[in-house]
Residue, then its C-alpha position, 0 to 999 in steps of 0.5 A: m098704120r101707126v102701130l106698124a111704123r112704131g113696131k118697125r122703129r122698135v125692131l130697127l132700134l133693137a137691131g142697132l143696139l144689138l149691133s153696137l153691143s156686138q161691136l163693143g164685145g168684140a173690141c173687149l175680147h180683142p184689144p187693139r195692139p199698142d202703137y209701138q214706134v221706133g225712131f231712126v237717126r244717123i250716127g256719123e255716117r251710119l243709120a241707127v234705130y232707137t227701139p224703146i224698151c221697158p226699164g231694166d230690160t235689154i235687147e237680145a236680138v234684132r231683125v231688119h227687113a226691107l219693105p217694098e215702097v208704099e206705091k209698089s207691092g211685094n214681100s219684105v226681105l230679111i236683110w239683117d238678123a243678129d243677136g248677142p249685143t256687144d255694147d251697153g248702148t245696143r243693149a239699151g235700144l240704140i242700134i247702129l244698123g249692121e254692127g254691135f252684135g256678136t252673132v250674125r245669122q244674116a249679114p247686113p247689106a252695105q247700105f240700108g234702104r229707106t223703107l225698113s221694118v225693125a223687130v227686136d227681142t228682149t231678155n225679158g221675152n218681149s218682142y217689139s217691131d215697127a216699120a217706117t219710111l225714112p225721109e231723104q234727110v235723117a237727123q244726124y249726130p256725131s258718135g258719142t252723142s247721148v241718146t237722150g239728146m237726139s231727135f228721131e225720124t218716125d212715121d209721125g215725123r221727127v220727135s225728141y227722145d222724150t216724146l218717143r219714150a213717153h209714147f212708148e210708156a203710154e202705149i205699153k202698159k205692162c213692162g216686165 
């Protein structure tokens, strides 16, 4: 009886080891996608989004989708699609939603909702996207405020420019 119990224990141990190795191997083959975050603010009366990008890279295009509320099901709806940023701030990642681009393929709505997905493409061929549900009160700054002095609404709450930037740099290992 002891020999049989010892044999069962070995089989269970071997099965557990094989299961662990298969999970580890699967994780190595498909590394998790980086946790990219965008941050929202109001500049004047307009909703804006800051999308961290690699140094030396510039924004080329933006797509914004409205998402259904968390408790409700449904599909996302494209509400703004544009490319060809017209100013340095937009090219560097601070996008005032609904303006600042030379070519508009999908006209923006009069008002952006609270649950949005923002995707950007850059001149270096990178694409970044994130979705967030905004709180009732979003940090507000006057026009002309430096992006480095702002704090942004994210899925992790309100964070400073430095924190959002550091998170991006930690998550995105390869810029280029």
